[in-house]
N, C-alpha and C positions, 0 to 999 in steps of 0.2 A: 503492501498499500505504500505510494507515492506520488508526487507532483513532480513535475518538470517542464520547465520552461524552456519552449525554444523560439528566441529573441532574435528582431534583426529585420533590419528597415527593408520596405519595397525591393523586390529582385532578389534579395540576398538568398534566395531559392529556401523558405520554409513550405512551402507546400510541397515541394517536390522530396526534400527531406522526410515530411510524413508520408508520400507514397512511396520512396526508395525502401526506409523502414520496414512498411507495408508490404511491398514488392519480395525484400530479403527475407522476410519470414514466412513467406506464401511459397516462395521456391523453395528453404530450408527444410518445413517442417509444415507442408500443407496437410495434416490432422492437428496441427498444435491447438493449443486455449486459442478462445477468440478473438479476434480482430476489428478494433470497432475503428471506424473514421468519424467523427463528430462535426456535422460541416452544419452552415443552413440549406432549408430548404430547397431553394432554389440552385443548390449547387449539387445534392443528391447524385442527378445523372451524371454531370459532367466530372465526378469523382468517380463513378464506377465505373465511365466507359475509360476513364486513364488507367485505373486498373486491369481490365478486360483486356485492354491492349498493351498491356505488357511483354513483351518477346517470350516465348520459353515459356508463358502462364499460360497452361489448353484449360482452366479453371477454376474455381475458388469457391469453397463453402465456409472456411475459416472465416472472410474478410466479411465486414458487412458497412457499407456508405451510408448512414442514418442521421438524419433533423433528429432535435429534442424531441418531437412530439411524435414522429414514427418509434424511436426507441422508448417512449413512455408506451405506446401502444404495444410492441413488440412485449416490454417487459410484464404491463397488467395479463396480457394473453397469458404468457405462464404464470404466475401468482396469482393473479385475480385480481378484480377489480375490475375489470371492466367487464361484467356482466349485464351490468344495467342499459339501457338501450342507449346509443350515442344522439344526443340533439344535434349537433353540428351547428355550422355559424348560420345557416339560412333558419333553419327550426327556432333557433336562439333569437332571431328578427322576427319573425312569424310572433310567436310569445310576446317578446316585446311590445310589437305593435298591438297584439290581446291585450296588453298590461296595460297598455297607454291609453287604448279607447276606456277600458274599465275605469282605471284609476284618475282619472283625468280631472272628474271635480275634486279631487284630493291632492292637486300640486299646486305650487306655489310659483316659484321661480318658472318651470316649464311646462303652464298651462296653457298658454298662446302658441307656443314652438311644438307642442306633442302632437300636434297634426299636420305639422308643414311637411312635406317631401323630403327625406332625406334625414328626418331628426332619428327614426328609428336606427340608423347606420351610427350615427354621430353618440347616441344612448350605448347603445352596443360595442362601442370602439371603447367609451368610457368605464364602462364596468366593464370590460373584458382589461382594460389597461390596469385598474385597482387589485383584479384578481391575481393581475402578472406582479405586482406592487404588494401581494399579500397581504392586502388591504380587502375584509370585508364590512357588512353590516354594522358588525361591533365598534370596528374602529371609527367609522363614520361617527357611529353615536358620541363614541369617546372623544372626537374632536368636535362633532357641533356642541357636547356638552362645555367642554373647554372654552369654548367662543362665547357662548353663551353666558358663561361664567364671569368672562373679560368684557362682558356688556354689549358684544356682538349680535347685532338682531337686523344688519343687512340682509344684503340679496345673495351672499356667500351663505349665510346659514339659512335661508329658503333652498338655495339646491345641493346643499345637504342633506335637508329634508326629503325631500323628493326623493335624492339619490337615494339615502336609509332606506324609503318606502319602496320606491323600485326594486332596489337590490334585493331586499326582504321578500320580496312579493316573485320574484325571478328563483329564490332560493328555494322559497315553497313551493311553488309551482313545480319543480326539479327534484327536488326533494325526494331519495325512494323512488324513482323513477328512470331518469335520464342521469347520465355524464355528460355535465358539461366542459369540451374541448380546453377550455380555460382552465380546468380544473388537474387536467392531466397530470400537469409536471408536480405539481403537490402529492396528487396519486404516486407520481413516479418515486418521488423522494423520501417517500415515506413505506413503499417497500420494495423498491431497488435491491437492498444488501439481501433480500430473500431469495434473488434469481440466480440460479446455478449458469445461465444465458450470460452474465459480466462477470461473476465469480472468478476471479484471474484472469479477467483479461486484460489485455493493454489498447489502452484508448488514447487515439490523437484528436485532440480537440483542435481545429482548422477553422479559418475565415472570418472569427467574430474580432470585434473592435469592443465589444463591450458585453456585459451579460446584463439582463433582468436578477431581483430577486428570486423569483421560482429558479430560474436554472443556475444559479449559485447555490441552490440548497441540492439540484442534482448533482451538479458536480461535489458537491461535500461528499456526497451516499455514493457516486463515480467511484470518490476517491479512497475511501472505506473498504470501499466491497474488489475492485481491479486491480489488478500488481502494479498497474502503471497508469497512469494519464498525466497525457504529455497537451500540450496546451501553448500553442502558438501566438505570439506578441508582436504585432508591425509596430516596431520600436528600437530605435536604438540604445544599446545597453547604457551609452551615457544619461537618457533622457528617464532612466530610471533610479538615476541615484540624486544624490545633491535635495535640493527647496525645489520642490514643481512650483510653478506658475501657470496659474488658468489660461493664459494664452500661449503657454507652448505648443505645439502643432502635436505632440505625441502626451498632450495632457490626459485626455479622457483614457489613452493605453494605461498610463501611469495609476491611473484610480482606479484600474481593471487588475493591475499586477498589484497593489496594495491590496486591493479585498479580498484577491484569493490569499495572497501572502500570510492574513489576517484568520482566512478562514482555514486554512491550514492548519495554524499556532490554537486557534479554537478546538478544530476536532483531530489535534495530535497527532499529522498527516505529516511525514517527513516529505521535505522540498531537496531535492537533488540538485545536484549541480547544474545551473541551465546551460543550456546550449545555445553559444551567441556564435549568430551564422555574420560574417562581414562581407557575404558576396567575393572571397579572392578566391574559391575554389570554382564560382558559379557567375561568371560572367554575363551577367542577365541586360544590361542596357547598351545603346551606341553611347557613345562619348558625350555626345549633343543631352541626351536623355537621364545619362548618367547626372551630368552635370546641375540639372536641373532638380534632380530628386535629391540633391545631398546639398545642394546652399540656396532654393526658392526661396527657404522661410530663414534666411543668413543673410540678415539685411544689411551686414558688414561683408559680403564677398564680393569681391570682384567679376568682374566681368569674363567669363568663359575665353583663355586667348584661341587664336586658330578660327575653323571655319567651323559654323554652325552647320554640321551635317545631320538630315535625319530628323529635324522640327521646321514645319512648314506651319507659317500664320496666313490665315483666306479669310476674306471677306467677300460677302455678297449682297447684291441689291433688297435681298428679302428672303424670308424663308424659304421659298418653293426654287429660287435661285441657290440659293446654299445647298439644297437637296441636290440639285441638278449640277454641281458641282463638286460635291463628291460622288456621285454616282460614275462621273465621268473619271474624273480619279481613281477609280477602282476601276474601272475595265480599261484603264491606261498600265497601271502595276498589274493587273491580271495579264495584259494582253503583251505586254513589252517587257517586264521586270521580272517574270516568271512567279510573283505570288499566287498562291490560293485564295480561294474566297474567303474558307477557313482560316487562314490567318489574320483577316483582316475584323476589325470591332469596331463599334457606332458605339459611342458615350455620350448618354446625353443628360444634362440633370435635371430637363421638365420632358419626358418620354413622350407624355400624352400630345404636346403641342407639336413633335413631328410624325408620330407613329401613323397619321394617314398622307401627311405627303410621303412619305417613304414608301409607304406602300405602293402608292400610285407609281410614283418616280423611278423606281427601283423593278418595279415589274416592264415599265414602257424598257428600260435597257438593259432587262434578260438578266439582270443580277439575283442570283438565289439569295433571300434573306430568311432572317427569323425574328421575330421581334418579341425577346423575354418578357411578356406582362400576360399577366390572368387575363382574360377576354369574357366583357359583358356577354348577355346572351339576349338582351332587351330587344334585339334586331332581327334575332333568329327567327324564322317562319313560325317553329312549334310555339317557341314562346306566345309570340303575337296571336297563334291560333289560339292559347286556351285563354290570354286576356281577354280576347274580343268573343271568344264565347259566353266569359262569364259575364261582360258588360252589356252583351246580348239580354242574357236572363233577369240581369238585375236593370236593364234599362229598358223592357219592354219593347225587343226587337227596333231601337233606333235604326237608322239607316249608315249611321259610323261605323258601329262595332260588326254589323250584321255585313257589311263588305270587307272590312279587314279580315274578315272571319275566311270570307269565300277567296280573297284574294292573297290567301297564303301558299295557293297552290299545294294543299293536301286537299284541300275540301272535294269533293267528284265531279268536279267541273271545268271546261276549259277556261282560259282565260280571255276566250273570243265570246264564249257562253258566261259569264260574270257581266262582260261591257255591256252584252245585250241587257242581262235582268239591271244590270246599275242603271243604264238608260230609262227602260219603264220606271223603274222606282222611283229615278229620282223627276220622272217628268207626273209621276201620279200622288205622290207622296206617300206611300206606301209604308207605313210602320204598324207595328201593337201585334194585334189579334189576326190581320188581315192577310199575314203571311204564314198562318197556322190553322187557320177555320175550316180550311180543306174545298172554300168556293173557290172556283174558277175566278182569275182577273177577267173583267170585263172592258175595264177604263179605257177608254177613246179619248184624243183631243179631237173635238168637234170644229168641223171648218164653217159651222154658223152657228149660231143660239137661239134663231129664230124657230127651225124646227126640228123635229127628232129624224136621226139617220139612219138609214139600217147598216150593218158591217157588211163591208165589201166582202168579196174573198180574200184577197189581199190583209184585209185586218183580221179576217178569219184565219189564216195561216201564220201570221205573225204571233197573235193569238195564243193560241196550241203551241206554236214553239215556246213562248214564255214561261207560258205553264207548264209543260214539259221540263224546261230546266229548272224552273220555281222550286219542281215537285222533287226535284234528284237530289237538287241543292241545297235543303235546309230539310232531308227529313232526320235525317242525326242530330241537327243541332236542334230543330223543333222537341226532338224525345229527348234530347239535354236537357232545354231549359225546363220542359216539362218536369221531370223528374227533381230537378234542382230545386225547383221554387217548393217542389212540394215535401223535400226533405226538409227536416229539421237538425240533426246535428250535423257537427265536423263529418264524421266519419259517410254517413250519408252523401253530401253531399261529395267528398271526395270522392266515392264509389261512381258516382254519376258521371263526374270528368272524368274517370279513369275511363268508364264505360264509353263513354262518347271517342275517347281516342283508338280503344280497340275496335271499334266500331268502323272508326276512318281510316283502319289497319296504316294509323300513324307510321310504327316501327318497321313497318316494311317499308312505306314511302323513304324510312329517313336511312336505313341500312340502301335501297338503291343511288340514291345521292352520295351518298357517303362511295359506294363501290364507282359512281360517275365523276365522282371529282378525282377520287385517286386516277383512275383511266386516265385522266385529263392533265395528270401532274400537280391537282390540288392538293398537296398534303395537309394542309394544314386544316383546311375544308374540310375534306375529308372525316378529321379527328373532330372537329366540333359536330359534324352532325351526329357521329357517332356518339361524342358525349355527353352531348346535349339533353337525350333521351333517358341516359344516366342519371343526369343531375335533375330533371323532372322529376322521373321515378323516387327518386330520393328525396325530393322534397315531401310530394305526397304523402309518402312513407312518414316524413316525420310531423307534417299535418294530423296524420292520425294518431301517432303515438304523443304530440304533446294537448290535443285536444278530445281526441277519442270520442266516445258520447255527447261531449259541453255542445249545449243548447248556442246554435252561431245563427245570424243573419245571412241574407244572400251580398248584403251589400258590405258588412264586416266582415266573408269569409272573403269578394273578391278584394276588397282589403289589405288585409290579412297575408294572400297568396302572391299580391302583388309588390309587398313588400319584399317575401320572400325571393321572387323573380329578379325584383331589382338588383338584389344583392348576391346573386349566382353569377358565379366565375367559372371560366374552363381556364385548367392548367394544363398547359399542352409540353411537351418535348419536342426537342427539336428533330424533323421531319425527316433529316437527311445532314449529313455529315460534311459537305463541302459547302457552306452558304454560310454568308455574312451574319455575326449575331450581332443584334441590333439590342440594346438594353440602358435600364437607367444605371446612375451611378451609384445609388444607395443599392439596390436590388441585385444587380446581376454580376457574376464573375465572369472575366476573360482570361481565363488562363491559356498561356500559349500564343498570345496574340503579338504579331510580329508588327501589325500597322493597325493603329488605333483612329479612329477619328473623333473627337469630341467636339460636338457640335451647340448651337447656341450657346456660345460663351459670352455673354452680354452683360452687362451691368443688373446687378439683381436677381442673375439663375444662376450664375456662376461664379462667386459662392452666391448663393441666393438668400434673396431678401424675405425672413419668414416673418410668415403671420400668426395671429394668433389663431388657433383652430381649439373646437371641442368645448365643451359645457362649461372650464373652468378658464379665467384668464391667469394671466402670466403673476401678475399682484395678490391673485386666490391663491395659486398654489407656492406660491413666496409664503403666506399667511399659514396654507396647510401644514407644509415642512416645520415651520415654528412652533408648532402646534403637537409635533410629532408625527404628521402624516405623512409619510415620504411617494411621491408620485413619480411620473416618465420628468424627465428635463425638460424644462421651460422653454419657451422663445429663448432667451438671455441667450442658456448655456447649448443649445444647440445650433446657436452662430458661432459661438470657437467651434463647434466641431464643422462646420463650413469649411475652413481651413484644411482640415484632413481628407476631406471629399476633393478639394483640388488638388494636393499632394496623391490620392486615388488615380485621378484621372491622369495626371501628369505623368504617373508612371506602370498603365497598363499596356503598351505598347514597349517592345524589346529593340526596333530597329527602326519604325520612324513613327510621329508624332504628327499629328493635323490638330489647330485648334481653328477654327472657324467662327463665325460672327454673322448677324445680317444687321446690314445698315439700317432698317427700315421692317416695321409690321407690316401687315397683310393690307392695312388701309393706309398706309404710308407714311405713317406718325415716325420719327426718326426713334432708332435704338442707341442707347450707346456702349460702348463696346467696355468688356468687364477691366477690370486691373488686372487680371492674371496677364494679358494681353503684354499691359505696359510693363509687366516684372519679369516677362521672356523676354523682351526687346532688351529691358537692362541686363538680363544674365547673360544674353546671347547677339553681340551687338549685330553679327552678320546673318541674323537669320533669314532665311527665305521669307517674303512675303506676296502675296499673289491678290489677286482680285477674280473671282468667278463668275464672268458676265454672265448674261441672261444669251447673251447670240454672241457670236465670234466678233473680236475688237479689232478693226486693222493695228491698230497702234501698238496692240502686245503679241501680233503675230501667233496667235494660236489657235490655229483652225484646225488644226490637224487634233487639237484635244476634241473637237467638237464630231469627228468620225467616231463613231463608237458602234452598235450595233445596229443593223439595216434600218430600224424602225425609227432610230431617233435621227440617223444620217439623213434619210429621206428627207425628213423635215425639217430640219438644220439648210440641206440643198434648196428647198423650196424657199426658202426666206433668202438666201443667196440669189437666186435667180430671180428674185423677187427686185431685191436691189439691183440687181444687173438691167432691170427692166428700166428703173428709176436713172438710170448714166450713174449707179453709184460701182466703183469700180472694184471688184473683190479680188480674193484669192486665187491664183489659176486652178489651186488645190480643188476645187470645186467641181471644175469643170472636168477632171480625172475622175472625182465621183461620179459627176452625171455619166460619164462615158460606161462607167462600171456597171450602174445601174441600167443604161440606156442598151449595154450590148447584151448583158446578162440572162439570167431565168428570172429576174426581178423587172422584167421591163416591164410588164401590165402596171405593175405596181406603181412604177415611176411617172409612166403615162398619167393613172389615175390622180395621182399626188400633183402632178405638175399642171393637172389642168385648171385646177383650183387657180393658179397663177393669173390664168386667160379667163375668167370666169367675169362677167360683166353680168351686174342681176336685171337682164333684160329678156324680155320675152317678145319673139318673133312670131309673124302670120301664123295659125296654125296650118299644116300641109293642106295641098289645096282639097277642095272637096268636102274634108274634116268638120268644118262647121254645118253646112247641111247638114250630114249625119249627126254632127250631137243635138243641132236645134229643131232638127226636122225637116220637111217640106210638107207644107209652107212652115216659113216661121209664125211660130205665136207667141207672142210677147204682150206687155203691156205698157203704159203710158212708166209705172215706175219701174218697168225694169231698161226704158231708154233714158229716165234720169239717172238711172246707176251708171248704167254703159257712160254716158257721158261724163260723169263725174269720176267715174275709173275703171275703163276696159276691162281689166284683172281681174276687180273685185266681183263685176259681173260675168265674169266665166265662171268663177268659182261658183258663183249662188247661183245663177242661172243654167250655167252650162253644166258644171258638175255637182252641180242641188247640194253645194256643201252648205249645213246648218250648225247653226250653237247648237249647245245641245239642251232642249229641253228641259225644264228645272219647275218642280211644282212651289212658283210663286208669282204672285201679281206682280207682272212687268207690264210698262207703259202696253203694248201691242196688246193684250189682254185686254185692259181697261179701255183702251180704244175699241175692239171687239165687240166688250160689253155694250159701250155706250150706244154704239151702230145699231146693235139687235134692238137696245132699248128704244130708240126713237122711231126706228122703222115700227116694231112694234106697238107703240105709242101714237104714229099715223094712222098703223090699219087699223086700230081700233077707231082712231075719230071715224075714220072712211067707214068702218062698218057703223056707227050712230048715225050716218049723213049728214053731218055738218060737218060746219067749217074749222079750223084751229080756232079761229076768232074768236067764235060761240061758246067756248070753254069760260065757266067762270073759273077765280084760280083755285078753289076746293075741289072743283071736277078735275082739273089739270092734272093738282098735285097730287089726289088721288089716283089717278089713274094713272099715274108716271110710278106712283109707289107700288102700285099692284104691276105693274110690268116688271118691277126691278126684282119683286118676289118672285114672278114666275122665272126668270131667267136667272138666279144665284143660283140654285142647285144644277147648272146647266155648264156652268162656265167650270171649265180644267177641273173634272171630278169631284164637284163639290167645295172648290177650296174656299170659297166662301162662307161654308160652314163649317170649316176644318177646325177654327180654334175663337178663343174669344175676340184675338184682335183682328180675325176673319170678320168676324159678326161687326165689330167696331168699323169696319173698313166697310162693309156691306152698306151700314147706316149712312157712313160718308159719301158712299155712291148713289143712292138713293137720293139725297139733298142737290146732290150735282143734278141730276138725271130729270128731276122735279124744276132745279132751277131752271134747265134749258130747254125743259119742255114750255116752260111761264115765257121766259125768252120767245120761243118760237112760236108761240102764241100769240105775243104781244106784236109780232112781227104782222102776224095774220091781220089783226086789229086794226094796226096802225098803216096796212097796205092792201092793196088788192091782187099780190101774187099771192096763189096757190097750188100748195103740189099738184104736179102730175105722175109723178113718181119718185119713188122714197125705193133707193139701196135695189135700183136698175143694172141687172147684170147684162152687158152685151155681149154677145159671141156665140159661139153656134149652140144651140138651144137655148138661148138665151132669151130674156126680154123683148131685146135688140139685137139685129145680127150683128155681131162683128163688123169691122171697117178694114178692106184689103187694101194693099198697096201694093202695086210692081217697084220690086224693085231693082236695081242698076245691072245686075245678070237675067233678069225677064223672070225672075222665080216671084212669089206671093208672101206678103206677110199678113198675118191677121192682127188685127190688135181689136185688147179684150180688156176687160175690165169691168167696175162696178162701179154705180156713180151715187153719191148718197142720197142727192134730193135734185130734184127739179120741178122748179116753179115757174106759174106761166101765167100771164095778163094776157086780155084779149084788148084791143085797143084799136082804133080807126085807122091804124097805120100797117097794123097788122098783130100775129100775135107774139111779142117778146118773151124768151125766153132766161131765166135764172138760172144756175147751177151754183150749187152749196155742197160743199165738201167738210166733214166733219172733223175736227183737230178735237185731241187731247194735249195737245203743246202747242207753245207759241209759235205763230208762223205767219208770216207774209208771204207778198207778190210782188219784184218790180221786176222791169224790165229787163237789167243785164243777167238775173235770175233767169230770164225766159229764155234770151240771146243764146248762153252758153249751153242750154240743155238742161237746168236743174229745177226747173219750176214749167211742166208743160202738160201739167196733169189737170190744173180746172179746163186749161185752154182745149186740151183734148176733150174735153168731156163736152166743155160747149159745143164744139165741131160737131160732136155724135150727137149730140141732142137735137142742133139744128140739122146735121141731114137726116133725122127720122122725125122731123116738127111733124110729118104728116100722120106719123102715127100716134105720134103724142099728143096732139093738138088738134089736129085734121086739117091742115094748113101750113102753109110755110110761115117758118119762125124767124124772129130776126134775135140779134143779142142783147140781152140785158143787163147781165151782171155776172161775174163770176166770183163768188166769194167762199171767206173759209169764215167757219162759225165755229168757234174754240168754247170746246165743252169743260168746263173748270168752276171751281168754287172760290170767286175773286175776295182776297180783302179789301176791301174800300179802305179809302183816305179821308180822313176829316181835317178841317182845319182847326180841331178841337168843340169838345163838346159832343154830344147825341144827336145824331144827325134827325128831321124830323123824319116819316114816313115818305111822303113823297121824294124828298130828298131822298132818303136811303137809295128808293127804289131807281130814281135815274141817274143815280152815281152808279150802281150795280147794272144799267142797260151799257151805260157809258164805258164801263170794264170789259162786258159783253160783244161789244160792238162789232163788226163782224169785217174783217179787213177784204182788201182785193182790189178787183176792177168794176166799173159801173160806167154803164152808156152815159157821156154826157149829154144829155137830153134832160133839162127840167122835169120834163111832164113825164117822163121813163122814172125818173127819181123820184118825183111826189105820191107816182102808184105805188115805193117801196116805203115810203114814211108820207104821208101827208102831214104829219103835223110838224114839217121841217120848217126849222127856225133857219138861225144861223147857221146850226150845227145839228148834223142828225148824231140821234142815240144810238142809233142801228145798224148805219152803213156809213162807209169811211168818205163820207160828203161834206163838204163845208160852203156855204155860200155867203159871195160878199153883198155888202148892202143896194150894190146896184144890181143884183139879181146874177149877175154872173159866178160862175166857179171857183173860189178861192186855190191858191196854190196848189195846197197842201190838201185837195183834194183828189183821191185814186178816182181818175173820169178817163175817158177813153171814148173818142169818136168812132162815127161806125165804120168809118175807113180804113182808123187803124186798128179794130179788132179786125176786120177783115183781112188786114197785111198781117195783123199777128198768128191769122187761121192759115193764111199760103205758106209763112213763115214755119207755121208748125210744122206741115205738112213737109217741108222739105226736109226738115231735120228728124224728122219720123223716119221719112225714107234714107236718108244717107247713114242715120243712128244702123235702121238695119240691115243696109247691105255691106256697114261694115263689118257686124254682126257674123252674117251668112259668109264676109270673106275672110273669116278667122283673126279681126284684130281682138289683140288680147293684153295690149301695151299696159304693163305697169306704171301708169301714168297717171296718178291721181292730180284731181285739180286744184288750186290753190286759189285764194281770190282776198288780198289783203290777208287780213289774221284768221279767216276762214280754210280751213282745210279740209276736201274731203276722207281724209281716211282718221283723221280726229278718233273719231268713237267707228272705225270698221271694224268688225272681229276677223278680220283675214290676216292680220299683222305676222301674224306666226307665219302663215302660209307666203307673202308676197316678201317677207324682209326688204320691204321696203327703206331704205336709207341713204339721205343725202349725199354720206360718207362715202358712200359706195359706187364705183364705175358705171355709169350708164343708169342710173336712180336720179330724177330731176322731176322737179313739180310743173304740172301745166298751168304755168302761170295765167292768170288774168287778168285784163290791164283794168283798172278802174275808170269809167269814160259815165259823160254826162250823157242824158236822155236825148238830146239832140242827134248826136254821133250815133248812136246806136239806133236811134228811127233811120236814119240814114242806110244803116248797115242792112235793118232788116228789110228795107224795102228794097235793096240792092238782091240780096239774097233770096227773097219772096219772089223775084223778077227771072231769076235763074231758071227754072224751066218749068217744064210738066211735072206736076205734083205726084204723078203716078196713081190718083186714088180711085179707089171704085167703090161703088154702093151697091149693096146687095138690096 
């Protein structure tokens, strides 16, 4: 029974000495007493591998590489103490989550934070730390009593009370049922001397810079039981003598040494003469690294004489450029200088900040790598399946969890089927019992609300397909939600969940995924798929073991399991031998590394600027220490330990050391370099310094560095050729690279990538004849289609040619509201006509009642009863009723104050319509059918003929002016007037004359007042003014009077003002009969021109811009067209701002351009 210290600085061969001693014993006596290598958990694999690869050693059973916890498990299996169920970290966190929910009302300091995400982990770490430092509820109560006796009733006292309560509750829940992993080392220390597997063993303890109180107890028991315990300490022998200083580099090691020595005295264990290693027989480092190792923390040391070979300082624009630079350097080292990937290690102080970048960029460069970190599983499909299934049951089949469940690729439906189902569910707002009631879904989006529509064959087929997918998609999920919601205990709910996973054959799917990933060389992914199932089953087992038959509701169960899943980590071993190891400075070990890249050497990162974490602050820890309650070192003590981590970083590599730092973060914020770089420059004046640019830099002549693997070289080649096209000289090397790609087996890849250099975001005409095939013969279009084409031909091609649509959703959008208003006013007009009276003859009460009845009738028909689906929707229904009543009231007022009366409501012109389509002959001789629906046509009989007025209902604010007409953006009213005039004989039994084209905005306006409450008559007048129609009226006072016989200086109904002399004011929107006719002629020319361009295949990406108005502002097709004025070929079709007189001249000239090609059926 003895202890021997093996002491030496980094690189002196401490680990090698331990391994050589074990190897010598194994070769000398393969069946002797046990040999135990006690190392940190993350080093066990590497240690076992090093032993197994010993030359001449065929195998061994005598030696073991163990962590403290694994040693505890082995010993307790032998001597007893492991019979109780093992709760595990995940089970403990779930139990803590449950305790927090139950004890929340009793908590003081933690009451508000108890339900916050992540607090369960924080609390678990705090209680784990206390157990590690041999602190239990009794010790907390003692400290609390001392604190209260000293008059302390502050927040620390509240925290101690909460910790004591939760700690005691946890211990009570675990008592006689479970073994907490945090208790393993205490159990080991108590029972280790009874173990025959350890008695007489030789033990080597390597890789630790310090120990916890639990570990000290285990070491004492080991020393009493084993023949010899060898403990390595990374420090110079001189550092363990003399008076210690807290700022010394090896002060933490000195503390460990003194604690062990004191323990040996107390336990009456002999301490052998230490083995001092000075590296004389083991030259670990190159000269420059050796100089840094010896003198970095010697502030009086002189700079190293001679060349600083083997150390490189590098800077990059940002983290991404830094990782790219490292990848290029690794490629060069392995390709040009004979290094293997396994000779190289990446070391980071903050691994999380770089892990994703390294994964992406190293994969692009074809560099095999392994990131040494435990992986979270929250994004794994299996975990998402479990979480979404529970949420579906708890949230009554809400949209989000249901489709998260279906999109895991574990559900019995394909992604394409899920997309179809999702589109249908989104469009009809399906949730809750409608998923599971067994009734077929028959919801449809109606084209019109005025009348019931029969289901077409196509609709029936689509509905059948949707229902078939639905039944297959949710049969297992429906059975689970029913069983889960009927169950009461944790055991029953867990059984329901496990039954779901079995019914869906999840283990088989994961096994298939694992095999596929392995076949594709994705070994890490293959092992993740295998481990995640085992981890989940273990988690469910712990739910049953910890809660069993305890009653728990669904929400609590879901939250508890979520806490367990959030804490679940997968620990993977490296899947290959020849790969770059990537690890954190604190956790990972990199033995045998020849080249080390220490990345992210920035101010505040290395050394780290630590912040307080956990439930106790630095000041509170110090107060507890003074009360005799010792816990883990606080921020201040750990800051001193940071310099030891710097020392470790500088001494990981034997031959080459790279220290790199980014100059800015991902958002462009400046990052200051670490003081470590400045110190290295002081000690190594000739140290190599490099910049890792994002692209080759002509001034650095570093182009060859960027010729790495095929994929990256091709990417850089494309960038260089782009520069050459812009007239920038490039290195001739890139033309050699181009020749290699263009002449070899990668010719197709080269052509594909370089094609992008000559890309301009333009669309030429469709191939000859394709336009006619796409749109059909004859071309059938609407006025809105022509307006869309004039605004942007490509947008028209996508919407009217390819029939692209935005995904329909179960919400009340502007088009739905517009459809509702149109249907309501149509039905209102039909009811008025059905009573044989005119609109103006209705009283106000009759008008309001009839409009309200119409709204009540139509509300259930809109979007699968969306207006009845919630309290908010019912409120909106009331608002819509008020708006329709107001609109009907205003239109009745028009009828009362004028003689124009409706002759047609919602008139469809087109094949089989109320009126025939208008046919035009296009430039190529083909025909175009113009179709559409006119909201309202009014007429009045006068001596000169029948005047027609076209009204279009709009729910948004809209106006019409000459520039909009000239550029084809507002043709609708004129086209409808033209149709009405063409078919006047059918409408009014004679020839028609243009009276007006008007927009009527249907809305509920806010009335501005000058202060005070206006009188009722004044209010009605202001409302009429707010609802005044916009558009163009015939410049004939007689016709204007027929629209508003109460016209004074300004009409409340139409856009007309009269001057004192009886003439129209300048702001009146009036046109002469000749101007109306000119606009009609221009309209026909516009329609023919647009139709001809459509069938000729014009699909230019050319959005129109007029001043600040851009036609693509609200366009839904931006992701398709990718219009960007910075891309070559993308420009707006700019519309000049011109006065009315100029436009009238242009209109006259273009209208006279030729035959309008119009035919009337």
